[in-house]
VMD Tcl script that builds the backbone (N, CA, C; Angstrom):
set m [mol new atoms 474]
animate dup $m
set s [atomselect $m all]
$s set {name element resname resid chain x y z} {
  {N N UNK 1 A -50.386 -51.515 -56.174}
  {CA C UNK 1 A -51.738 -51.787 -56.623}
  {C C UNK 1 A -52.689 -51.353 -55.506}
  {N N UNK 2 A -53.672 -50.615 -55.836}
  {CA C UNK 2 A -54.642 -50.123 -54.856}
  {C C UNK 2 A -55.426 -51.286 -54.253}
  {N N UNK 3 A -55.931 -51.073 -53.023}
  {CA C UNK 3 A -56.655 -52.125 -52.300}
  {C C UNK 3 A -57.861 -52.639 -53.083}
  {N N UNK 4 A -58.590 -51.755 -53.736}
  {CA C UNK 4 A -59.777 -52.197 -54.487}
  {C C UNK 4 A -59.391 -53.060 -55.678}
  {N N UNK 5 A -58.263 -52.748 -56.342}
  {CA C UNK 5 A -57.800 -53.568 -57.463}
  {C C UNK 5 A -57.395 -54.956 -56.969}
  {N N UNK 6 A -56.719 -55.027 -55.805}
  {CA C UNK 6 A -56.318 -56.319 -55.245}
  {C C UNK 6 A -57.541 -57.155 -54.900}
  {N N UNK 7 A -58.542 -56.533 -54.310}
  {CA C UNK 7 A -59.770 -57.248 -53.949}
  {C C UNK 7 A -60.481 -57.763 -55.192}
  {N N UNK 8 A -60.577 -56.945 -56.209}
  {CA C UNK 8 A -61.219 -57.350 -57.462}
  {C C UNK 8 A -60.452 -58.507 -58.097}
  {N N UNK 9 A -59.118 -58.422 -58.095}
  {CA C UNK 9 A -58.291 -59.474 -58.674}
  {C C UNK 9 A -58.493 -60.780 -57.909}
  {N N UNK 10 A -58.455 -60.727 -56.589}
  {CA C UNK 10 A -58.663 -61.940 -55.784}
  {C C UNK 10 A -60.015 -62.577 -56.073}
  {N N UNK 11 A -61.030 -61.770 -56.218}
  {CA C UNK 11 A -62.372 -62.298 -56.485}
  {C C UNK 11 A -62.462 -62.922 -57.872}
  {N N UNK 12 A -61.689 -62.416 -58.819}
  {CA C UNK 12 A -61.767 -62.929 -60.187}
  {C C UNK 12 A -61.003 -64.248 -60.355}
  {N N UNK 13 A -60.045 -64.515 -59.479}
  {CA C UNK 13 A -59.269 -65.753 -59.569}
  {C C UNK 13 A -59.990 -66.859 -58.800}
  {N N UNK 14 A -60.156 -67.998 -59.435}
  {CA C UNK 14 A -60.938 -69.069 -58.822}
  {C C UNK 14 A -60.083 -70.145 -58.151}
  {N N UNK 15 A -58.749 -70.076 -58.317}
  {CA C UNK 15 A -57.898 -71.158 -57.814}
  {C C UNK 15 A -56.830 -70.698 -56.829}
  {N N UNK 16 A -56.279 -69.524 -57.046}
  {CA C UNK 16 A -55.188 -69.034 -56.205}
  {C C UNK 16 A -55.670 -68.862 -54.770}
  {N N UNK 17 A -54.913 -69.421 -53.827}
  {CA C UNK 17 A -55.267 -69.300 -52.422}
  {C C UNK 17 A -56.366 -70.245 -51.983}
  {N N UNK 18 A -56.733 -71.180 -52.856}
  {CA C UNK 18 A -57.814 -72.117 -52.544}
  {C C UNK 18 A -57.340 -73.544 -52.786}
  {N N UNK 19 A -57.940 -74.485 -52.061}
  {CA C UNK 19 A -57.659 -75.895 -52.313}
  {C C UNK 19 A -58.409 -76.295 -53.584}
  {N N UNK 20 A -57.657 -76.742 -54.573}
  {CA C UNK 20 A -58.247 -77.090 -55.862}
  {C C UNK 20 A -57.691 -78.446 -56.300}
  {N N UNK 21 A -58.570 -79.339 -56.668}
  {CA C UNK 21 A -58.148 -80.649 -57.162}
  {C C UNK 21 A -57.595 -80.511 -58.575}
  {N N UNK 22 A -56.719 -81.427 -58.932}
  {CA C UNK 22 A -56.193 -81.440 -60.303}
  {C C UNK 22 A -57.349 -81.783 -61.241}
  {N N UNK 23 A -57.563 -80.978 -62.267}
  {CA C UNK 23 A -58.654 -81.258 -63.218}
  {C C UNK 23 A -58.437 -82.603 -63.904}
  {N N UNK 24 A -59.536 -83.269 -64.227}
  {CA C UNK 24 A -59.473 -84.587 -64.862}
  {C C UNK 24 A -58.886 -84.538 -66.263}
  {N N UNK 25 A -59.183 -83.466 -67.013}
  {CA C UNK 25 A -58.710 -83.336 -68.385}
  {C C UNK 25 A -58.318 -81.878 -68.641}
  {N N UNK 26 A -57.552 -81.629 -69.684}
  {CA C UNK 26 A -57.239 -80.237 -70.040}
  {C C UNK 26 A -58.486 -79.415 -70.329}
  {N N UNK 27 A -59.519 -80.030 -70.879}
  {CA C UNK 27 A -60.767 -79.303 -71.148}
  {C C UNK 27 A -61.460 -78.870 -69.860}
  {N N UNK 28 A -61.239 -79.617 -68.783}
  {CA C UNK 28 A -61.830 -79.274 -67.485}
  {C C UNK 28 A -61.020 -78.204 -66.744}
  {N N UNK 29 A -59.776 -78.020 -67.134}
  {CA C UNK 29 A -58.886 -77.077 -66.442}
  {C C UNK 29 A -59.240 -75.639 -66.796}
  {N N UNK 30 A -59.045 -74.747 -65.838}
  {CA C UNK 30 A -59.296 -73.326 -66.083}
  {C C UNK 30 A -57.961 -72.582 -65.984}
  {N N UNK 31 A -57.463 -72.151 -67.125}
  {CA C UNK 31 A -56.235 -71.372 -67.174}
  {C C UNK 31 A -56.603 -69.911 -66.968}
  {N N UNK 32 A -56.029 -69.286 -65.943}
  {CA C UNK 32 A -56.397 -67.923 -65.587}
  {C C UNK 32 A -55.256 -66.946 -65.855}
  {N N UNK 33 A -55.634 -65.697 -66.060}
  {CA C UNK 33 A -54.673 -64.626 -66.321}
  {C C UNK 33 A -54.820 -63.533 -65.272}
  {N N UNK 34 A -53.737 -62.802 -65.090}
  {CA C UNK 34 A -53.742 -61.627 -64.220}
  {C C UNK 34 A -53.211 -60.453 -65.040}
  {N N UNK 35 A -53.540 -59.231 -64.650}
  {CA C UNK 35 A -53.054 -58.081 -65.421}
  {C C UNK 35 A -51.527 -57.967 -65.379}
  {N N UNK 36 A -50.950 -57.614 -66.509}
  {CA C UNK 36 A -49.516 -57.360 -66.602}
  {C C UNK 36 A -49.241 -56.016 -65.924}
  {N N UNK 37 A -48.420 -55.992 -64.861}
  {CA C UNK 37 A -48.161 -54.721 -64.179}
  {C C UNK 37 A -47.292 -53.757 -64.986}
  {N N UNK 38 A -46.683 -54.237 -66.087}
  {CA C UNK 38 A -45.821 -53.398 -66.932}
  {C C UNK 38 A -46.195 -53.582 -68.404}
  {N N UNK 39 A -47.431 -53.253 -68.784}
  {CA C UNK 39 A -47.870 -53.516 -70.165}
  {C C UNK 39 A -47.121 -52.706 -71.220}
  {N N UNK 40 A -46.472 -51.626 -70.837}
  {CA C UNK 40 A -45.728 -50.813 -71.798}
  {C C UNK 40 A -44.275 -51.217 -71.943}
  {N N UNK 41 A -43.870 -52.276 -71.248}
  {CA C UNK 41 A -42.487 -52.747 -71.289}
  {C C UNK 41 A -42.456 -54.156 -71.862}
  {N N UNK 42 A -41.580 -54.366 -72.847}
  {CA C UNK 42 A -41.432 -55.697 -73.435}
  {C C UNK 42 A -40.396 -56.487 -72.648}
  {N N UNK 43 A -40.790 -57.655 -72.165}
  {CA C UNK 43 A -39.894 -58.539 -71.422}
  {C C UNK 43 A -40.363 -59.974 -71.620}
  {N N UNK 44 A -39.481 -60.913 -71.356}
  {CA C UNK 44 A -39.783 -62.328 -71.558}
  {C C UNK 44 A -40.092 -62.980 -70.217}
  {N N UNK 45 A -41.136 -63.775 -70.204}
  {CA C UNK 45 A -41.481 -64.619 -69.063}
  {C C UNK 45 A -41.208 -66.053 -69.487}
  {N N UNK 46 A -40.488 -66.799 -68.642}
  {CA C UNK 46 A -40.169 -68.192 -68.969}
  {C C UNK 46 A -40.774 -69.119 -67.920}
  {N N UNK 47 A -41.422 -70.164 -68.414}
  {CA C UNK 47 A -41.873 -71.262 -67.567}
  {C C UNK 47 A -41.133 -72.504 -68.017}
  {N N UNK 48 A -40.610 -73.251 -67.066}
  {CA C UNK 48 A -39.939 -74.512 -67.350}
  {C C UNK 48 A -40.672 -75.603 -66.587}
  {N N UNK 49 A -41.096 -76.613 -67.291}
  {CA C UNK 49 A -41.804 -77.735 -66.676}
  {C C UNK 49 A -41.047 -79.023 -67.018}
  {N N UNK 50 A -40.066 -79.404 -66.177}
  {CA C UNK 50 A -39.220 -80.550 -66.500}
  {C C UNK 50 A -39.824 -81.914 -66.181}
  {N N UNK 51 A -41.017 -81.943 -65.578}
  {CA C UNK 51 A -41.589 -83.220 -65.172}
  {C C UNK 51 A -43.014 -83.412 -65.702}
  {N N UNK 52 A -43.259 -82.970 -66.917}
  {CA C UNK 52 A -44.572 -83.080 -67.531}
  {C C UNK 52 A -44.871 -84.544 -67.854}
  {N N UNK 53 A -46.117 -84.955 -67.623}
  {CA C UNK 53 A -46.524 -86.315 -67.981}
  {C C UNK 53 A -47.887 -86.319 -68.655}
  {N N UNK 54 A -48.062 -87.267 -69.547}
  {CA C UNK 54 A -49.349 -87.555 -70.176}
  {C C UNK 54 A -49.315 -89.024 -70.570}
  {N N UNK 55 A -50.262 -89.473 -71.363}
  {CA C UNK 55 A -50.327 -90.882 -71.756}
  {C C UNK 55 A -50.186 -91.058 -73.257}
  {N N UNK 56 A -49.550 -92.149 -73.638}
  {CA C UNK 56 A -49.495 -92.530 -75.055}
  {C C UNK 56 A -50.917 -92.877 -75.497}
  {N N UNK 57 A -51.378 -92.308 -76.619}
  {CA C UNK 57 A -52.747 -92.579 -77.062}
  {C C UNK 57 A -52.948 -93.992 -77.608}
  {N N UNK 58 A -51.872 -94.715 -77.853}
  {CA C UNK 58 A -51.987 -96.068 -78.401}
  {C C UNK 58 A -51.833 -97.123 -77.299}
  {N N UNK 59 A -50.764 -96.992 -76.492}
  {CA C UNK 59 A -50.476 -98.022 -75.483}
  {C C UNK 59 A -51.020 -97.683 -74.100}
  {N N UNK 60 A -51.291 -96.399 -73.849}
  {CA C UNK 60 A -51.737 -95.983 -72.521}
  {C C UNK 60 A -50.600 -95.850 -71.523}
  {N N UNK 61 A -49.376 -96.089 -71.973}
  {CA C UNK 61 A -48.226 -95.957 -71.083}
  {C C UNK 61 A -47.877 -94.487 -70.908}
  {N N UNK 62 A -47.209 -94.138 -69.797}
  {CA C UNK 62 A -46.888 -92.724 -69.552}
  {C C UNK 62 A -45.819 -92.200 -70.507}
  {N N UNK 63 A -45.987 -90.953 -70.892}
  {CA C UNK 63 A -44.994 -90.213 -71.657}
  {C C UNK 63 A -44.505 -89.064 -70.784}
  {N N UNK 64 A -43.254 -88.687 -70.976}
  {CA C UNK 64 A -42.637 -87.648 -70.157}
  {C C UNK 64 A -41.995 -86.591 -71.047}
  {N N UNK 65 A -42.106 -85.345 -70.634}
  {CA C UNK 65 A -41.518 -84.254 -71.408}
  {C C UNK 65 A -40.945 -83.188 -70.490}
  {N N UNK 66 A -40.057 -82.420 -71.062}
  {CA C UNK 66 A -39.490 -81.224 -70.429}
  {C C UNK 66 A -39.891 -80.066 -71.337}
  {N N UNK 67 A -40.721 -79.171 -70.812}
  {CA C UNK 67 A -41.170 -78.015 -71.587}
  {C C UNK 67 A -40.440 -76.754 -71.163}
  {N N UNK 68 A -40.121 -75.928 -72.148}
  {CA C UNK 68 A -39.638 -74.565 -71.905}
  {C C UNK 68 A -40.558 -73.657 -72.717}
  {N N UNK 69 A -41.220 -72.733 -72.010}
  {CA C UNK 69 A -42.183 -71.835 -72.644}
  {C C UNK 69 A -41.768 -70.407 -72.347}
  {N N UNK 70 A -41.527 -69.639 -73.398}
  {CA C UNK 70 A -41.176 -68.225 -73.279}
  {C C UNK 70 A -42.268 -67.402 -73.936}
  {N N UNK 71 A -42.664 -66.304 -73.277}
  {CA C UNK 71 A -43.617 -65.407 -73.915}
  {C C UNK 71 A -43.356 -63.974 -73.513}
  {N N UNK 72 A -43.709 -63.069 -74.414}
  {CA C UNK 72 A -43.669 -61.635 -74.148}
  {C C UNK 72 A -45.111 -61.231 -73.896}
  {N N UNK 73 A -45.430 -60.862 -72.647}
  {CA C UNK 73 A -46.829 -60.560 -72.340}
  {C C UNK 73 A -47.320 -59.286 -72.999}
  {N N UNK 74 A -48.607 -59.293 -73.277}
  {CA C UNK 74 A -49.303 -58.083 -73.698}
  {C C UNK 74 A -49.925 -57.477 -72.453}
  {N N UNK 75 A -51.242 -57.577 -72.349}
  {CA C UNK 75 A -51.950 -57.020 -71.195}
  {C C UNK 75 A -52.075 -58.004 -70.041}
  {N N UNK 76 A -51.723 -59.292 -70.274}
  {CA C UNK 76 A -51.957 -60.303 -69.244}
  {C C UNK 76 A -50.759 -61.218 -69.036}
  {N N UNK 77 A -50.681 -61.743 -67.818}
  {CA C UNK 77 A -49.720 -62.776 -67.435}
  {C C UNK 77 A -50.517 -64.019 -67.068}
  {N N UNK 78 A -49.915 -65.184 -67.246}
  {CA C UNK 78 A -50.600 -66.394 -66.804}
  {C C UNK 78 A -50.467 -66.479 -65.281}
  {N N UNK 79 A -51.555 -66.829 -64.624}
  {CA C UNK 79 A -51.513 -67.039 -63.176}
  {C C UNK 79 A -50.892 -68.415 -62.971}
  {N N UNK 80 A -49.782 -68.483 -62.233}
  {CA C UNK 80 A -48.953 -69.689 -62.215}
  {C C UNK 80 A -49.624 -70.905 -61.591}
  {N N UNK 81 A -50.435 -70.745 -60.549}
  {CA C UNK 81 A -51.096 -71.930 -59.976}
  {C C UNK 81 A -52.050 -72.545 -60.994}
  {N N UNK 82 A -52.812 -71.716 -61.690}
  {CA C UNK 82 A -53.733 -72.252 -62.692}
  {C C UNK 82 A -52.951 -72.941 -63.812}
  {N N UNK 83 A -51.761 -72.433 -64.128}
  {CA C UNK 83 A -50.940 -73.047 -65.167}
  {C C UNK 83 A -50.417 -74.410 -64.708}
  {N N UNK 84 A -49.989 -74.501 -63.452}
  {CA C UNK 84 A -49.538 -75.793 -62.915}
  {C C UNK 84 A -50.681 -76.811 -62.942}
  {N N UNK 85 A -51.870 -76.380 -62.547}
  {CA C UNK 85 A -53.026 -77.277 -62.577}
  {C C UNK 85 A -53.380 -77.673 -64.009}
  {N N UNK 86 A -53.273 -76.723 -64.932}
  {CA C UNK 86 A -53.546 -77.009 -66.340}
  {C C UNK 86 A -52.576 -78.078 -66.856}
  {N N UNK 87 A -51.286 -77.889 -66.594}
  {CA C UNK 87 A -50.303 -78.877 -67.044}
  {C C UNK 87 A -50.544 -80.236 -66.388}
  {N N UNK 88 A -50.894 -80.235 -65.117}
  {CA C UNK 88 A -51.156 -81.490 -64.409}
  {C C UNK 88 A -52.374 -82.223 -64.968}
  {N N UNK 89 A -53.302 -81.486 -65.568}
  {CA C UNK 89 A -54.521 -82.098 -66.103}
  {C C UNK 89 A -54.240 -83.024 -67.290}
  {N N UNK 90 A -53.053 -82.940 -67.848}
  {CA C UNK 90 A -52.673 -83.803 -68.966}
  {C C UNK 90 A -52.242 -85.186 -68.493}
  {N N UNK 91 A -52.013 -85.338 -67.196}
  {CA C UNK 91 A -51.428 -86.560 -66.641}
  {C C UNK 91 A -52.136 -87.832 -67.117}
  {N N UNK 92 A -53.441 -87.827 -67.188}
  {CA C UNK 92 A -54.191 -89.009 -67.613}
  {C C UNK 92 A -54.838 -88.823 -68.984}
  {N N UNK 93 A -54.287 -87.897 -69.743}
  {CA C UNK 93 A -54.841 -87.554 -71.050}
  {C C UNK 93 A -54.008 -88.210 -72.154}
  {N N UNK 94 A -54.622 -89.040 -73.003}
  {CA C UNK 94 A -53.872 -89.638 -74.107}
  {C C UNK 94 A -53.783 -88.691 -75.300}
  {N N UNK 95 A -52.560 -88.445 -75.760}
  {CA C UNK 95 A -52.354 -87.594 -76.941}
  {C C UNK 95 A -50.927 -87.760 -77.451}
  {N N UNK 96 A -50.767 -87.507 -78.731}
  {CA C UNK 96 A -49.430 -87.543 -79.319}
  {C C UNK 96 A -48.626 -86.330 -78.878}
  {N N UNK 97 A -47.318 -86.460 -78.924}
  {CA C UNK 97 A -46.411 -85.402 -78.470}
  {C C UNK 97 A -46.659 -84.073 -79.178}
  {N N UNK 98 A -46.766 -84.148 -80.496}
  {CA C UNK 98 A -46.942 -82.925 -81.276}
  {C C UNK 98 A -48.247 -82.224 -80.911}
  {N N UNK 99 A -49.314 -83.014 -80.780}
  {CA C UNK 99 A -50.615 -82.457 -80.432}
  {C C UNK 99 A -50.567 -81.804 -79.049}
  {N N UNK 100 A -50.028 -82.504 -78.083}
  {CA C UNK 100 A -49.971 -81.983 -76.712}
  {C C UNK 100 A -49.207 -80.672 -76.659}
  {N N UNK 101 A -48.065 -80.614 -77.323}
  {CA C UNK 101 A -47.245 -79.400 -77.305}
  {C C UNK 101 A -48.012 -78.214 -77.877}
  {N N UNK 102 A -48.667 -78.417 -79.005}
  {CA C UNK 102 A -49.393 -77.310 -79.639}
  {C C UNK 102 A -50.676 -76.951 -78.905}
  {N N UNK 103 A -51.336 -77.910 -78.298}
  {CA C UNK 103 A -52.535 -77.610 -77.508}
  {C C UNK 103 A -52.176 -76.674 -76.356}
  {N N UNK 104 A -51.068 -76.959 -75.683}
  {CA C UNK 104 A -50.627 -76.097 -74.571}
  {C C UNK 104 A -50.326 -74.694 -75.083}
  {N N UNK 105 A -49.570 -74.596 -76.157}
  {CA C UNK 105 A -49.203 -73.281 -76.701}
  {C C UNK 105 A -50.433 -72.486 -77.128}
  {N N UNK 106 A -51.333 -73.142 -77.832}
  {CA C UNK 106 A -52.510 -72.425 -78.341}
  {C C UNK 106 A -53.454 -72.009 -77.224}
  {N N UNK 107 A -53.506 -72.774 -76.141}
  {CA C UNK 107 A -54.324 -72.373 -74.994}
  {C C UNK 107 A -53.731 -71.121 -74.332}
  {N N UNK 108 A -52.420 -71.073 -74.211}
  {CA C UNK 108 A -51.776 -69.881 -73.656}
  {C C UNK 108 A -52.053 -68.658 -74.523}
  {N N UNK 109 A -51.999 -68.838 -75.826}
  {CA C UNK 109 A -52.268 -67.723 -76.739}
  {C C UNK 109 A -53.715 -67.262 -76.611}
  {N N UNK 110 A -54.635 -68.204 -76.523}
  {CA C UNK 110 A -56.055 -67.869 -76.389}
  {C C UNK 110 A -56.320 -67.046 -75.121}
  {N N UNK 111 A -55.715 -67.447 -74.018}
  {CA C UNK 111 A -55.977 -66.796 -72.732}
  {C C UNK 111 A -55.190 -65.504 -72.566}
  {N N UNK 112 A -53.926 -65.494 -72.999}
  {CA C UNK 112 A -53.037 -64.358 -72.721}
  {C C UNK 112 A -52.936 -63.336 -73.843}
  {N N UNK 113 A -53.082 -63.783 -75.071}
  {CA C UNK 113 A -52.846 -62.922 -76.230}
  {C C UNK 113 A -51.476 -62.236 -76.131}
  {N N UNK 114 A -50.410 -63.046 -75.994}
  {CA C UNK 114 A -49.075 -62.465 -75.860}
  {C C UNK 114 A -48.584 -61.875 -77.184}
  {N N UNK 115 A -47.580 -61.027 -77.087}
  {CA C UNK 115 A -46.964 -60.456 -78.288}
  {C C UNK 115 A -46.124 -61.504 -79.008}
  {N N UNK 116 A -45.602 -62.447 -78.247}
  {CA C UNK 116 A -44.717 -63.486 -78.785}
  {C C UNK 116 A -44.803 -64.679 -77.849}
  {N N UNK 117 A -44.761 -65.884 -78.405}
  {CA C UNK 117 A -44.707 -67.096 -77.601}
  {C C UNK 117 A -43.876 -68.129 -78.331}
  {N N UNK 118 A -43.022 -68.798 -77.560}
  {CA C UNK 118 A -42.220 -69.910 -78.086}
  {C C UNK 118 A -42.345 -71.065 -77.106}
  {N N UNK 119 A -42.603 -72.256 -77.640}
  {CA C UNK 119 A -42.655 -73.452 -76.801}
  {C C UNK 119 A -41.684 -74.477 -77.358}
  {N N UNK 120 A -40.960 -75.124 -76.465}
  {CA C UNK 120 A -40.063 -76.217 -76.825}
  {C C UNK 120 A -40.461 -77.411 -75.968}
  {N N UNK 121 A -40.881 -78.477 -76.613}
  {CA C UNK 121 A -41.232 -79.709 -75.913}
  {C C UNK 121 A -40.184 -80.753 -76.198}
  {N N UNK 122 A -39.429 -81.103 -75.167}
  {CA C UNK 122 A -38.398 -82.142 -75.277}
  {C C UNK 122 A -38.980 -83.421 -74.685}
  {N N UNK 123 A -39.398 -84.307 -75.559}
  {CA C UNK 123 A -40.066 -85.532 -75.132}
  {C C UNK 123 A -39.056 -86.651 -74.980}
  {N N UNK 124 A -39.164 -87.385 -73.913}
  {CA C UNK 124 A -38.260 -88.501 -73.661}
  {C C UNK 124 A -38.603 -89.637 -74.620}
  {N N UNK 125 A -37.651 -90.527 -74.882}
  {CA C UNK 125 A -37.832 -91.538 -75.927}
  {C C UNK 125 A -39.078 -92.403 -75.741}
  {N N UNK 126 A -39.725 -92.624 -76.856}
  {CA C UNK 126 A -40.808 -93.613 -76.967}
  {C C UNK 126 A -40.371 -94.513 -78.106}
  {N N UNK 127 A -40.222 -95.801 -77.822}
  {CA C UNK 127 A -39.737 -96.719 -78.856}
  {C C UNK 127 A -38.301 -96.426 -79.242}
  {N N UNK 128 A -37.532 -95.840 -78.316}
  {CA C UNK 128 A -36.116 -95.564 -78.554}
  {C C UNK 128 A -35.832 -94.253 -79.268}
  {N N UNK 129 A -36.868 -93.484 -79.623}
  {CA C UNK 129 A -36.660 -92.242 -80.367}
  {C C UNK 129 A -37.250 -91.067 -79.588}
  {N N UNK 130 A -36.401 -90.118 -79.179}
  {CA C UNK 130 A -36.961 -88.915 -78.556}
  {C C UNK 130 A -37.575 -88.023 -79.630}
  {N N UNK 131 A -38.625 -87.325 -79.265}
  {CA C UNK 131 A -39.279 -86.406 -80.186}
  {C C UNK 131 A -39.246 -85.024 -79.561}
  {N N UNK 132 A -38.697 -84.059 -80.271}
  {CA C UNK 132 A -38.672 -82.667 -79.810}
  {C C UNK 132 A -39.606 -81.864 -80.702}
  {N N UNK 133 A -40.456 -81.051 -80.080}
  {CA C UNK 133 A -41.442 -80.269 -80.816}
  {C C UNK 133 A -41.245 -78.795 -80.473}
  {N N UNK 134 A -41.095 -77.960 -81.501}
  {CA C UNK 134 A -40.866 -76.524 -81.313}
  {C C UNK 134 A -41.896 -75.742 -82.114}
  {N N UNK 135 A -42.375 -74.646 -81.530}
  {CA C UNK 135 A -43.327 -73.791 -82.236}
  {C C UNK 135 A -43.245 -72.395 -81.651}
  {N N UNK 136 A -43.425 -71.416 -82.488}
  {CA C UNK 136 A -43.495 -70.040 -81.992}
  {C C UNK 136 A -44.482 -69.248 -82.821}
  {N N UNK 137 A -44.965 -68.176 -82.224}
  {CA C UNK 137 A -45.903 -67.305 -82.904}
  {C C UNK 137 A -45.652 -65.879 -82.458}
  {N N UNK 138 A -46.007 -64.950 -83.297}
  {CA C UNK 138 A -45.750 -63.547 -83.010}
  {C C UNK 138 A -44.329 -63.180 -83.382}
  {N N UNK 139 A -44.001 -61.928 -83.161}
  {CA C UNK 139 A -42.659 -61.428 -83.447}
  {C C UNK 139 A -42.030 -60.952 -82.155}
  {N N UNK 140 A -40.825 -61.415 -81.903}
  {CA C UNK 140 A -40.107 -60.979 -80.708}
  {C C UNK 140 A -39.844 -59.476 -80.840}
  {N N UNK 141 A -40.327 -58.678 -79.887}
  {CA C UNK 141 A -40.096 -57.236 -79.976}
  {C C UNK 141 A -38.600 -56.902 -80.000}
  {N N UNK 142 A -38.268 -55.870 -80.746}
  {CA C UNK 142 A -36.886 -55.415 -80.880}
  {C C UNK 142 A -36.305 -55.115 -79.496}
  {N N UNK 143 A -35.041 -55.475 -79.312}
  {CA C UNK 143 A -34.295 -55.239 -78.075}
  {C C UNK 143 A -34.849 -56.001 -76.873}
  {N N UNK 144 A -35.576 -57.084 -77.121}
  {CA C UNK 144 A -36.051 -57.934 -76.034}
  {C C UNK 144 A -35.120 -59.126 -75.920}
  {N N UNK 145 A -34.641 -59.368 -74.722}
  {CA C UNK 145 A -33.706 -60.472 -74.480}
  {C C UNK 145 A -34.467 -61.794 -74.412}
  {N N UNK 146 A -34.104 -62.724 -75.271}
  {CA C UNK 146 A -34.682 -64.060 -75.275}
  {C C UNK 146 A -33.546 -65.041 -75.004}
  {N N UNK 147 A -33.518 -65.644 -73.823}
  {CA C UNK 147 A -32.421 -66.563 -73.515}
  {C C UNK 147 A -32.465 -67.816 -74.387}
  {N N UNK 148 A -31.308 -68.436 -74.537}
  {CA C UNK 148 A -31.227 -69.697 -75.266}
  {C C UNK 148 A -32.021 -70.755 -74.509}
  {N N UNK 149 A -32.458 -71.783 -75.205}
  {CA C UNK 149 A -33.236 -72.834 -74.557}
  {C C UNK 149 A -32.391 -73.654 -73.583}
  {N N UNK 150 A -31.165 -73.934 -73.943}
  {CA C UNK 150 A -30.200 -74.611 -73.068}
  {C C UNK 150 A -30.679 -75.945 -72.518}
  {N N UNK 151 A -31.427 -76.689 -73.308}
  {CA C UNK 151 A -31.807 -78.044 -72.936}
  {C C UNK 151 A -31.026 -78.958 -73.873}
  {N N UNK 152 A -30.196 -79.796 -73.273}
  {CA C UNK 152 A -29.359 -80.677 -74.082}
  {C C UNK 152 A -30.215 -81.707 -74.808}
  {N N UNK 153 A -29.856 -82.030 -76.053}
  {CA C UNK 153 A -30.600 -83.074 -76.745}
  {C C UNK 153 A -30.391 -84.416 -76.023}
  {N N UNK 154 A -31.339 -85.304 -76.179}
  {CA C UNK 154 A -31.264 -86.609 -75.505}
  {C C UNK 154 A -30.099 -87.408 -76.057}
  {N N UNK 155 A -29.277 -87.935 -75.153}
  {CA C UNK 155 A -28.120 -88.704 -75.587}
  {C C UNK 155 A -28.152 -90.144 -75.096}
  {N N UNK 156 A -29.182 -90.533 -74.391}
  {CA C UNK 156 A -29.217 -91.907 -73.874}
  {C C UNK 156 A -28.048 -92.154 -72.956}
  {N N UNK 157 A -27.395 -93.260 -73.119}
  {CA C UNK 157 A -26.261 -93.592 -72.250}
  {C C UNK 157 A -24.927 -93.262 -72.926}
  {N N UNK 158 A -24.991 -92.629 -74.127}
  {CA C UNK 158 A -23.777 -92.373 -74.890}
  {C C UNK 158 A -23.184 -91.110 -74.505}
}
mol reanalyze $m
mol bondsrecalc $m
mol representation Tube
mol addrep $m
């Protein structure tokens, strides 16, 4: 990447390389993108967030999830620090599991415009019942390797 492109990219990013507080809410968070260095090549990018937290909208107690997010980038990649801050912004946010999972996926689609995105939210039990939420959009390009999710279903102590 030429020096001028690197300088322009650094100036356009508001969080990378800077001390940034965790946003209070997902609406306050700024999810940023960077140019895909291989826009003519189809490949999968995977993010795994095994320690996601938010709040139950009824009781206010913490909820925990393990997310696996796969996407085939178009012209942009998610900038990972902004993504970590975005996910952290849910920590004090009350929402149902299904809503939270889809809000994250749809925000990624809005910012990145990927060719394909799949999200798997494995939520730890609330009231003794784990809730798993899956969603995908787009079409996986032909001959693109998409690894299995490989997250075991919740088995409790059994």
